[in-house]
C-alpha positions as CSV (number, residue, x, y, z in Angstrom):
1,M,-36.0,-22.5,-11.1
2,P,-38.1,-20.4,-8.7
3,K,-36.2,-17.5,-7.1
4,I,-36.7,-15.1,-4.3
5,K,-34.9,-11.8,-3.5
6,L,-33.5,-11.1,-0.1
7,K,-31.3,-8.3,1.3
8,H,-29.0,-10.8,3.1
9,K,-26.5,-11.9,0.4
10,K,-25.2,-15.0,2.3
11,L,-28.7,-16.1,3.1
12,Q,-29.7,-15.5,-0.6
13,N,-26.8,-17.5,-1.9
14,W,-27.4,-20.4,0.5
15,I,-31.1,-20.6,-0.5
16,N,-30.1,-20.5,-4.2
17,E,-27.6,-23.4,-3.7
18,M,-30.1,-25.5,-1.7
19,T,-32.9,-24.8,-4.3
20,E,-30.6,-25.9,-7.1
21,M,-30.0,-29.2,-5.3
22,C,-33.6,-29.9,-4.1
23,R,-35.4,-28.5,-7.2
24,P,-38.7,-27.4,-5.6
25,E,-41.6,-26.3,-7.9
26,K,-42.2,-23.2,-5.8
27,I,-40.7,-21.2,-2.9
28,V,-42.7,-19.6,-0.1
29,V,-41.3,-17.4,2.6
30,V,-43.1,-17.9,6.0
31,S,-44.2,-14.5,7.2
32,G,-45.6,-15.6,10.6
33,D,-49.0,-14.0,10.0
34,Q,-52.3,-15.7,10.7
35,Q,-53.7,-15.5,7.2
36,Q,-50.8,-17.4,5.7
37,K,-51.1,-20.0,8.5
38,K,-54.8,-20.6,7.6
39,E,-53.9,-21.0,4.0
40,L,-51.2,-23.5,4.8
41,E,-53.6,-25.5,7.0
42,K,-56.3,-25.5,4.2
43,E,-53.7,-26.9,1.8
44,A,-52.6,-29.6,4.3
45,F,-56.3,-30.6,4.8
46,S,-56.8,-31.0,1.1
47,T,-53.7,-33.3,0.7
48,G,-54.4,-35.3,3.8
49,E,-51.1,-34.1,5.5
50,L,-53.4,-32.9,8.3
51,I,-56.9,-33.7,9.5
52,K,-59.1,-30.9,10.8
53,L,-60.4,-31.8,14.3
54,N,-63.8,-31.0,15.8
55,Q,-63.6,-27.2,16.1
56,S,-66.4,-26.8,18.6
57,K,-64.7,-29.2,21.0
58,L,-61.0,-28.6,20.0
59,P,-60.9,-25.1,18.5
60,G,-57.8,-24.5,16.3
61,C,-56.6,-28.1,16.7
62,V,-55.4,-30.4,13.9
63,Y,-54.3,-34.0,13.6
64,H,-51.2,-35.6,11.9
65,R,-49.9,-39.1,11.4
66,T,-46.3,-39.8,10.7
67,A,-45.0,-42.8,8.7
68,V,-45.1,-46.1,10.7
69,N,-41.3,-46.3,10.5
70,D,-40.9,-42.6,11.6
71,V,-42.2,-42.2,15.2
72,A,-39.3,-41.0,17.3
73,R,-35.8,-39.5,17.2
74,T,-33.5,-41.9,15.3
75,E,-30.3,-41.7,17.5
76,G,-28.5,-44.3,15.4
77,L,-28.9,-42.1,12.3
78,T,-28.0,-38.8,14.1
79,F,-24.4,-37.6,13.5
80,I,-22.1,-34.8,14.6
81,C,-20.0,-34.0,11.6
82,A,-16.9,-32.3,13.0
83,R,-13.6,-32.4,11.1
84,K,-11.8,-34.4,13.8
85,K,-13.4,-37.5,15.3
86,K,-11.8,-36.8,18.7
87,D,-13.8,-33.5,19.0
88,V,-17.1,-35.5,18.8
89,G,-16.1,-38.0,21.6
90,P,-17.2,-41.6,22.4
91,T,-20.8,-40.8,23.1
92,N,-21.7,-39.4,19.7
93,N,-21.9,-40.8,16.2
94,W,-19.3,-39.2,13.9
95,M,-18.9,-38.7,10.1
96,S,-16.5,-36.4,8.3
97,P,-18.2,-33.3,6.9
98,K,-16.9,-33.6,3.4
99,S,-18.0,-37.2,2.7
100,T,-21.3,-36.6,4.6
101,Y,-22.3,-33.5,2.6
102,K,-21.8,-35.6,-0.6
103,K,-23.8,-38.6,0.8
104,A,-26.7,-36.4,1.9
105,A,-26.7,-34.3,-1.3
106,K,-27.4,-37.5,-3.3
107,I,-30.6,-38.1,-1.2
108,F,-31.6,-34.4,-1.3
109,K,-31.0,-34.1,-5.1
110,N,-34.4,-33.4,-6.9
111,S,-36.2,-34.6,-3.7
112,M,-38.5,-31.5,-3.7
113,K,-39.6,-31.8,-7.4
114,G,-43.3,-31.1,-7.5
115,R,-43.2,-29.8,-4.0
116,I,-43.1,-26.4,-2.3
117,M,-40.0,-25.3,-0.4
118,Y,-40.9,-23.2,2.7
119,I,-38.4,-20.8,4.1
120,I,-38.8,-20.4,7.8
121,P,-36.8,-17.6,9.5
122,F,-36.9,-18.2,13.2
123,S,-35.5,-16.9,16.5
124,M,-34.7,-19.2,19.4
125,G,-35.3,-16.8,22.3
126,P,-36.8,-13.3,22.1
127,V,-35.8,-11.5,18.8
128,G,-32.8,-9.4,19.6
129,S,-32.0,-10.8,23.0
130,P,-28.3,-11.3,23.9
131,F,-29.3,-14.9,24.7
132,S,-31.0,-15.6,21.3
133,K,-29.9,-17.3,18.1
134,V,-31.4,-17.1,14.6
135,G,-31.9,-20.0,12.3
136,V,-33.5,-20.3,8.8
137,E,-35.1,-23.7,8.1
138,L,-35.9,-24.8,4.5
139,T,-38.5,-27.6,4.4
140,D,-41.0,-29.3,2.1
141,S,-43.4,-30.1,5.0
142,I,-46.4,-27.9,6.1
143,Y,-46.4,-30.0,9.3
144,V,-42.9,-28.6,10.1
145,V,-44.0,-25.0,9.3
146,L,-47.0,-25.2,11.6
147,N,-45.0,-26.8,14.4
148,M,-42.3,-24.2,14.1
149,L,-44.9,-21.4,14.2
150,I,-45.8,-22.8,17.7
151,M,-42.4,-23.7,18.9
152,T,-40.4,-20.6,17.9
153,R,-40.6,-17.0,16.9
154,V,-41.1,-17.0,13.1
155,G,-41.4,-14.5,10.3
156,S,-40.7,-11.1,9.0
157,E,-39.4,-9.7,12.3
158,V,-36.7,-12.2,12.3
159,L,-35.6,-11.4,8.7
160,A,-35.6,-7.7,9.6
161,Y,-33.4,-8.4,12.6
162,L,-30.9,-10.4,10.4
163,G,-30.6,-7.4,8.2
164,R,-27.9,-7.7,5.5
165,D,-25.3,-9.7,7.3
166,G,-26.6,-11.2,10.6
167,K,-25.4,-14.7,11.7
168,F,-27.8,-17.6,11.3
169,T,-27.8,-21.4,11.5
170,K,-28.4,-23.0,8.1
171,C,-31.2,-25.6,8.6
172,L,-32.2,-27.8,5.6
173,H,-35.0,-30.5,5.9
174,G,-36.5,-32.7,3.3
175,K,-39.0,-35.5,3.7
176,A,-37.6,-37.2,0.6
177,D,-39.2,-40.7,0.5
178,R,-39.0,-41.2,4.3
179,D,-37.1,-44.4,3.7
180,I,-35.2,-45.3,7.0
181,N,-32.3,-46.5,4.9
182,R,-32.1,-43.0,3.4
183,R,-32.6,-41.1,6.7
184,L,-29.9,-38.9,8.1
185,I,-29.9,-36.2,10.9
186,L,-26.7,-34.3,10.5
187,H,-25.1,-31.5,12.5
188,F,-22.1,-29.5,11.2
189,P,-21.0,-27.5,14.3
190,E,-18.0,-25.8,12.6
191,D,-20.3,-24.7,9.7
192,N,-23.3,-23.8,12.0
193,A,-25.4,-26.0,9.8
194,I,-28.0,-28.8,10.2
195,W,-29.3,-31.2,7.4
196,S,-32.2,-33.6,8.1
197,V,-33.5,-35.9,5.3
198,G,-35.9,-38.8,5.2
199,S,-37.9,-38.1,8.3
200,G,-41.2,-36.4,9.1
201,Y,-41.1,-36.9,12.9
202,G,-40.8,-33.7,15.0
203,G,-37.6,-34.4,17.0
204,N,-35.8,-35.1,13.7
205,V,-37.3,-32.2,11.6
206,L,-38.1,-29.3,13.9
207,L,-34.6,-28.2,13.5
208,G,-34.8,-25.4,16.1
209,K,-35.5,-27.9,18.8
210,K,-32.9,-30.6,19.8
211,C,-30.8,-30.0,16.7
212,L,-30.1,-26.2,17.1
213,S,-31.2,-25.6,20.8
214,L,-28.9,-28.4,22.1
215,R,-26.5,-30.0,19.6
216,I,-25.4,-26.9,17.8
217,A,-26.1,-24.5,20.7
218,S,-24.0,-26.6,23.1
219,F,-21.0,-26.2,20.7
220,L,-21.6,-22.5,20.4
221,A,-22.0,-22.2,24.1
222,K,-18.7,-23.7,24.9
223,K,-17.0,-21.4,22.3
224,E,-18.8,-18.3,23.5
225,G,-18.9,-19.0,27.3
226,W,-22.5,-19.9,28.2
227,L,-24.6,-23.1,28.7
228,A,-27.2,-24.7,26.4
229,E,-28.9,-27.4,28.5
230,H,-31.7,-30.0,28.3
231,M,-33.5,-28.4,31.3
232,L,-36.8,-27.1,32.5
233,I,-37.1,-23.7,34.0
234,L,-39.7,-23.0,36.7
235,G,-40.4,-20.3,39.2
236,V,-41.7,-20.9,42.8
237,E,-43.7,-18.0,44.2
238,L,-43.3,-18.0,47.9
239,P,-45.9,-16.8,50.4
240,D,-44.1,-13.5,50.8
241,G,-44.5,-12.8,47.1
242,R,-40.9,-13.4,46.0
243,I,-40.4,-15.7,43.0
244,K,-37.3,-17.9,42.9
245,Y,-36.3,-19.8,39.8
246,L,-34.8,-23.2,39.3
247,T,-33.6,-25.3,36.3
248,G,-33.8,-29.1,36.2
249,A,-32.2,-31.8,34.1
250,F,-34.1,-35.1,33.9
251,P,-33.6,-38.1,31.5
252,S,-36.8,-39.3,29.7
253,A,-39.5,-40.9,31.9
254,C,-38.4,-38.9,35.0
255,G,-41.3,-36.5,35.2
256,K,-39.6,-33.4,33.7
257,T,-42.7,-31.9,32.0
258,N,-44.9,-32.7,35.0
259,L,-42.5,-30.9,37.3
260,A,-42.3,-27.8,35.0
261,M,-46.1,-27.4,35.2
262,L,-46.5,-28.6,38.8
263,V,-49.7,-27.6,40.6
264,P,-49.1,-27.0,44.4
265,P,-50.8,-29.3,46.9
266,K,-53.9,-27.7,48.4
267,A,-52.3,-27.1,51.8
268,L,-49.3,-25.2,50.3
269,K,-51.5,-23.4,47.8
270,K,-53.6,-22.1,50.7
271,K,-50.3,-20.7,52.2
272,G,-49.7,-18.7,49.0
273,Y,-47.3,-20.9,47.0
274,K,-47.6,-20.8,43.2
275,I,-45.6,-22.3,40.3
276,W,-44.7,-20.4,37.2
277,T,-43.6,-22.3,34.1
278,V,-40.9,-20.7,32.0
279,G,-40.0,-23.8,30.0
280,D,-40.2,-27.6,30.1
281,D,-37.3,-28.7,27.9
282,I,-34.5,-26.2,27.1
283,A,-32.5,-23.7,29.1
284,W,-29.9,-21.3,27.7
285,M,-27.9,-19.8,30.6
286,R,-25.4,-16.9,30.8
287,V,-23.4,-15.3,33.6
288,D,-24.7,-11.7,33.8
289,S,-22.9,-8.5,35.0
290,D,-24.1,-9.3,38.5
291,G,-22.1,-12.5,38.5
292,A,-25.2,-14.6,38.8
293,L,-26.5,-17.2,36.3
294,W,-29.5,-16.1,34.3
295,A,-31.6,-18.3,31.9
296,I,-34.1,-18.1,29.1
297,N,-36.3,-20.8,27.4
298,P,-35.5,-20.3,23.7
299,E,-38.8,-22.0,22.8
300,T,-42.4,-20.7,22.7
301,G,-44.2,-24.0,22.7
302,F,-44.4,-27.5,24.3
303,F,-43.7,-30.6,22.2
304,G,-44.8,-33.2,24.8
305,V,-45.6,-36.9,25.1
306,L,-49.3,-37.7,25.4
307,P,-49.7,-41.2,26.8
308,G,-49.8,-40.9,30.6
309,T,-50.7,-37.2,30.4
310,N,-54.0,-36.8,32.3
311,P,-55.7,-34.5,34.8
312,H,-53.9,-36.2,37.7
313,T,-50.3,-36.3,36.3
314,N,-50.4,-32.9,34.6
315,P,-53.6,-30.8,34.9
316,N,-51.9,-27.7,33.4
317,A,-50.8,-29.6,30.3
318,M,-54.4,-30.8,29.8
319,E,-55.6,-27.2,29.9
320,A,-52.9,-26.1,27.5
321,I,-53.9,-28.6,24.8
322,K,-57.6,-27.7,24.6
323,K,-57.1,-25.4,21.7
324,N,-54.6,-24.4,18.9
325,T,-52.7,-27.7,19.3
326,I,-51.2,-30.2,16.8
327,Y,-51.9,-33.8,17.9
328,T,-49.6,-36.4,16.3
329,N,-50.1,-40.2,16.2
330,V,-52.9,-40.4,18.7
331,L,-56.3,-42.3,18.3
332,L,-58.8,-40.4,16.2
333,K,-62.4,-40.7,17.5
334,P,-65.5,-40.8,15.2
335,D,-66.5,-37.3,16.4
336,L,-63.0,-35.9,15.3
337,T,-61.7,-35.6,18.8
338,V,-58.7,-37.6,20.1
339,W,-57.8,-40.1,22.8
340,W,-54.6,-41.8,24.1
341,E,-53.7,-44.4,26.7
342,D,-53.7,-43.3,30.3
343,G,-55.3,-40.0,29.3
344,D,-58.6,-38.5,30.2
345,G,-61.5,-40.9,30.3
346,P,-62.1,-44.5,29.1
347,P,-61.3,-45.6,25.5
348,P,-64.0,-45.0,22.9
349,A,-66.0,-48.0,21.6
350,R,-64.3,-47.5,18.3
351,G,-61.9,-45.2,16.4
352,T,-59.0,-45.0,14.0
353,D,-55.6,-45.8,15.4
354,W,-52.4,-43.9,14.8
355,T,-51.6,-46.0,11.7
356,G,-55.0,-45.2,10.1
357,K,-56.6,-48.6,10.8
358,P,-60.0,-49.2,12.5
359,W,-59.5,-49.7,16.3
360,Q,-61.6,-50.9,19.2
361,P,-60.7,-51.8,22.8
362,G,-59.4,-55.4,23.2
363,R,-57.8,-55.6,19.8
364,V,-54.6,-57.8,19.8
365,D,-51.8,-58.5,17.4
366,E,-50.7,-61.9,16.1
367,E,-48.8,-62.5,19.3
368,G,-51.8,-61.7,21.4
369,K,-50.4,-58.4,22.6
370,P,-52.8,-55.4,22.9
371,I,-52.8,-53.0,19.9
372,K,-52.5,-49.5,21.2
373,G,-54.8,-46.7,19.8
374,A,-52.1,-44.1,20.2
375,Q,-48.4,-44.6,19.5
376,P,-46.4,-44.7,22.8
377,N,-44.4,-41.6,21.7
378,S,-47.5,-39.7,20.3
379,R,-47.1,-36.0,20.8
380,F,-48.8,-32.6,21.3
381,T,-47.5,-29.3,20.1
382,A,-49.1,-26.4,22.0
383,P,-48.2,-22.7,22.8
384,I,-46.7,-22.2,26.2
385,A,-48.9,-19.1,26.6
386,Q,-51.9,-21.4,26.8
387,C,-50.6,-23.1,30.0
388,P,-52.3,-21.8,33.1
389,S,-49.0,-21.6,34.9
390,A,-47.1,-19.8,32.1
391,S,-44.7,-17.2,33.4
392,F,-44.8,-13.6,32.3
393,R,-41.0,-13.7,32.3
394,S,-40.9,-16.0,29.3
395,E,-40.5,-13.0,26.9
396,H,-38.0,-11.1,29.0
397,H,-34.8,-10.6,27.0
398,H,-32.6,-11.0,30.1
399,G,-34.4,-14.1,31.3
400,V,-34.6,-15.1,35.0
401,P,-32.0,-15.5,37.8
402,I,-31.3,-19.1,38.7
403,S,-31.2,-19.9,42.5
404,A,-30.6,-23.7,42.1
405,I,-30.0,-26.5,39.6
406,I,-31.7,-29.8,40.0
407,L,-30.5,-33.1,38.5
408,G,-32.9,-36.0,38.5
409,G,-33.0,-39.7,37.8
410,R,-35.2,-42.8,38.3
411,R,-33.6,-45.2,40.8
412,A,-35.8,-47.8,42.5
413,S,-33.6,-48.5,45.5
414,L,-30.3,-46.6,45.2
415,A,-30.6,-42.8,45.5
416,P,-32.4,-40.9,48.3
417,L,-35.3,-38.5,47.6
418,V,-32.9,-35.4,47.5
419,Y,-29.4,-34.5,48.3
420,E,-27.3,-31.4,47.8
421,S,-23.8,-31.3,46.4
422,F,-21.0,-30.0,48.7
423,N,-19.9,-27.4,46.1
424,W,-20.0,-26.6,42.4
425,Q,-17.3,-29.1,41.5
426,H,-19.0,-31.9,43.4
427,G,-22.3,-30.8,41.6
428,V,-20.7,-31.2,38.2
429,Y,-19.6,-34.7,39.3
430,L,-23.2,-35.5,40.2
431,G,-24.2,-34.3,36.8
432,A,-21.5,-36.3,35.0
433,T,-22.5,-39.5,36.7
434,M,-26.3,-39.2,36.4
435,A,-28.1,-42.4,35.6
436,S,-31.7,-43.7,35.3
437,E,-33.3,-47.1,35.2
438,R,-35.4,-48.0,32.1
439,T,-39.1,-48.4,32.6
440,A,-41.4,-51.0,30.9
441,A,-42.4,-48.3,28.5
442,Q,-38.9,-47.7,27.2
443,Y,-36.8,-49.6,24.7
444,G,-34.3,-52.0,26.3
445,K,-34.2,-54.2,29.4
446,Q,-36.4,-53.0,32.3
447,G,-34.4,-51.9,35.2
448,E,-31.2,-51.5,33.1
449,V,-29.2,-48.4,34.1
450,R,-28.7,-45.8,31.4
451,R,-25.9,-43.2,32.0
452,D,-27.2,-39.8,30.9
453,P,-24.9,-37.0,32.1
454,I,-27.0,-33.8,32.8
455,A,-29.6,-35.5,30.5
456,M,-27.4,-34.4,27.6
457,L,-26.1,-37.8,26.3
458,P,-28.1,-37.7,23.1
459,F,-27.8,-33.9,22.7
460,C,-24.2,-32.8,23.4
461,G,-22.7,-31.5,20.2
462,Y,-19.1,-32.2,21.1
463,N,-16.9,-34.4,23.2
464,M,-18.7,-34.9,26.5
465,A,-15.4,-34.9,28.5
466,N,-14.9,-31.3,27.3
467,Y,-18.6,-30.6,28.2
468,F,-17.8,-31.5,31.8
469,R,-14.7,-29.3,31.6
470,H,-16.9,-26.4,30.3
471,W,-19.3,-26.8,33.3
472,L,-16.4,-26.7,35.7
473,S,-15.1,-23.5,34.1
474,M,-18.5,-21.9,34.2
475,G,-18.6,-22.2,38.0
476,K,-15.5,-20.1,38.2
477,K,-17.1,-17.3,36.3
478,M,-19.9,-16.8,38.9
479,V,-19.8,-14.7,42.1
480,K,-22.5,-16.9,43.6
481,P,-23.0,-20.1,41.6
482,P,-26.4,-21.8,42.1
483,R,-26.4,-24.8,44.4
484,I,-26.7,-28.1,42.7
485,F,-29.1,-30.9,44.0
486,F,-30.0,-34.4,42.9
487,V,-33.6,-35.7,43.2
488,N,-35.2,-39.1,42.8
489,W,-39.0,-39.1,43.0
490,F,-39.1,-42.9,42.2
491,R,-37.7,-44.7,45.2
492,K,-39.6,-47.9,46.0
493,D,-40.2,-50.0,49.2
494,K,-39.7,-53.7,49.5
495,H,-43.2,-54.3,48.1
496,G,-42.4,-52.4,44.9
497,K,-44.5,-49.3,45.9
498,F,-43.3,-45.8,45.5
499,I,-42.4,-44.3,48.9
500,W,-42.8,-40.6,48.1
501,P,-46.2,-39.6,46.6
502,G,-44.6,-37.3,44.1
503,F,-46.4,-35.0,41.6
504,S,-47.8,-31.9,43.5
505,E,-46.0,-33.0,46.7
506,N,-42.6,-32.4,45.1
507,L,-43.1,-28.7,45.8
508,R,-42.2,-29.5,49.4
509,I,-38.8,-30.6,48.3
510,L,-38.4,-27.7,45.9
511,N,-39.1,-25.4,48.9
512,W,-36.3,-27.0,50.9
513,I,-34.0,-26.7,48.0
514,L,-34.7,-22.9,47.8
515,E,-34.3,-22.5,51.6
516,R,-30.9,-24.3,51.4
517,S,-29.9,-22.0,48.5
518,E,-30.6,-19.0,50.7
519,G,-28.8,-20.6,53.7
520,R,-32.0,-20.5,55.8
521,V,-32.2,-24.2,56.8
522,G,-29.9,-26.9,58.0
523,A,-29.1,-30.4,56.6
524,I,-27.4,-33.7,57.5
525,K,-24.0,-34.4,55.9
526,T,-23.7,-37.9,54.3
527,P,-21.2,-39.4,51.8
528,L,-23.5,-38.4,49.0
529,G,-24.1,-34.8,50.0
530,Y,-26.4,-32.9,52.3
531,I,-29.9,-34.4,53.0
532,P,-32.8,-32.7,54.7
533,R,-34.0,-33.2,58.2
534,Y,-37.5,-34.5,58.5
535,E,-38.6,-31.5,60.6
536,D,-37.4,-29.1,57.9
537,I,-39.9,-30.2,55.3
538,D,-43.3,-28.5,55.3
539,M,-45.6,-31.5,55.7
540,T,-48.8,-29.5,56.1
541,G,-51.7,-31.5,54.8
542,L,-49.5,-34.6,54.1
543,N,-49.6,-37.7,56.3
544,F,-46.0,-39.0,55.8
545,S,-44.4,-40.7,58.8
546,R,-40.8,-40.4,59.9
547,K,-40.4,-44.1,59.4
548,R,-41.2,-43.8,55.7
549,W,-38.9,-40.7,55.6
550,D,-36.0,-42.8,56.9
551,E,-36.8,-45.4,54.2
552,L,-36.5,-42.7,51.6
553,F,-33.0,-41.7,52.8
554,Y,-31.5,-45.0,53.5
555,I,-28.0,-45.2,52.0
556,S,-26.8,-48.7,51.2
557,K,-23.0,-48.8,51.4
558,K,-22.8,-52.0,49.3
559,A,-25.2,-50.8,46.6
560,W,-23.2,-47.5,46.2
561,Q,-19.9,-49.4,46.0
562,N,-21.4,-51.5,43.2
563,E,-22.6,-48.3,41.5
564,L,-19.0,-47.0,41.6
565,K,-17.7,-50.1,39.9
566,D,-20.3,-49.7,37.1
567,L,-19.7,-46.0,36.8
568,K,-15.9,-46.5,36.4
569,K,-16.6,-48.4,33.1
570,F,-18.6,-45.4,31.8
571,L,-16.0,-42.8,32.8
572,N,-13.2,-44.9,31.3
573,K,-14.8,-44.3,27.9
574,F,-13.4,-40.8,27.9
575,G,-9.8,-41.8,28.6
576,K,-7.2,-39.2,29.4
577,I,-9.4,-36.3,28.3
578,L,-11.7,-36.8,31.3
579,P,-11.2,-33.7,33.6
580,K,-9.1,-34.5,36.7
581,E,-11.7,-32.8,38.9
582,V,-14.2,-35.6,38.0
583,I,-11.7,-38.2,38.9
584,E,-10.9,-36.4,42.2
585,E,-14.6,-36.4,43.1
586,Y,-14.9,-40.1,42.2
587,K,-12.0,-41.0,44.5
588,A,-13.3,-38.7,47.3
589,F,-16.7,-40.3,47.2
590,D,-15.1,-43.8,47.3
591,K,-13.1,-42.7,50.4
592,R,-16.2,-41.3,52.1
593,L,-18.2,-44.5,51.5
594,K,-15.4,-46.7,53.0
595,K,-15.6,-44.7,56.2
596,Y,-19.4,-44.6,56.2
597,R,-21.4,-46.6,58.8
598,E,-24.9,-47.4,57.6
599,N,-27.8,-46.0,59.6
600,R,-29.6,-49.4,59.9
């Protein structure tokens, strides 16, 4: 059996144990240097794991296809393996650790025969920061190694920081045969371990991402007194030069990445407004010695969805992916460039689709449905540093101070454009009751309401009722907690058209949020929370009437009462463990609604 020698005895013993089980032909420690990266790419090109793209048009870019049955996170095969089922709660899949290790070990056994096992030491967050956590991922996939080199801080520096006895998360990944019936994504929070087998898709195999950054980190955060959240972090530079930072939690298809890289509208840009992107997906937050909440993005890259990404929806993302990017499951053009639906430019006359088959516009399947060139969940992996709006604060060990927290959802007729919670407890209630409506592009019935508290439903590594309790306790630790707001960019009129223009114009709402956080502007009290006055929004350069504004903020008493009935079913899932504060806020809202007189 191949062996390596490390100073860290626990790490050495664990690697030996996993090697004995998986039986790789060779072991390679990933150093993080460019020469090794080039050699790995060359090997992946020779085996077909990667395709080298047109280097004059897309310098440093490569292309990858996953198996047809392996194109997204597999939530049904994702488990939290705590010793007690009650600690996992009703919103997670549970298996007992002892039986699960045995089950997975049978799949891992000899699965790396004839393959190379790569050892990836990585740091989520700047190496040595009090916010950061170290992991070591073992994998037999060069694709995983190259993605991790973009998404995290990898290599010798991390091993040096670990020293002889530093703590680390044990991350084991193996492609095995990529049989969906032998696929498992397993989290062992009490052991600080993650096992993933049978998948090659990023969300299941880049174990620093959702697995460590959210499922394991949320468990550690509760234990250690901080927050690990599925949130963007952005800075708004005001005309006076000050930069104020916000975090935002949005379920899928709610514009999270677009907001993180927002480009100011011309009229506000002229006034001196700028946006700085700290992160588009993960926020780790701690209460610092000043009593304020500070945040870092533990990642160094973007792992974003491509269909619908174009110069209008996200110009900064389009700039970021012009070089040194991994493209996954998009259309490959004859000139070795790439294309995807609703991207930049018309479809090519011909190409090779994401499954490797010849493709041309107008192709349909047996049922007459259009065959897409790119998989709907096709992805890009690109360094954050390449984004034109990338913040210089991304590498700061202490992160950035958070002025406000935004919660978002997609509701066609229910929720106003923006409203502010009355206090921290009410804000936690807004987070606990977050919901979004499915779009045509998502699996499930269009318009169906999906409950997704603080956008963490698939990612909370323990009982979500205790997660709400943890949020409530965090508010008590802060001298000045950030104010909490809810936004809905997706309200429609009676003709089914979006009322608010969104995209760049959302900066006008972010500006009001920041002004409210500093107590510099008024608001109107409603049963939902505080809403802005029309005259308090900077409408410079935007033709948006008061009549349309009133449409955006209409509160339907009947619709919200129906929402409360539906919400009760969701909250009842948690039984007696649901914090009393959430129940109090539910009752208080019900009481306010009963007294409310509609403004129509």
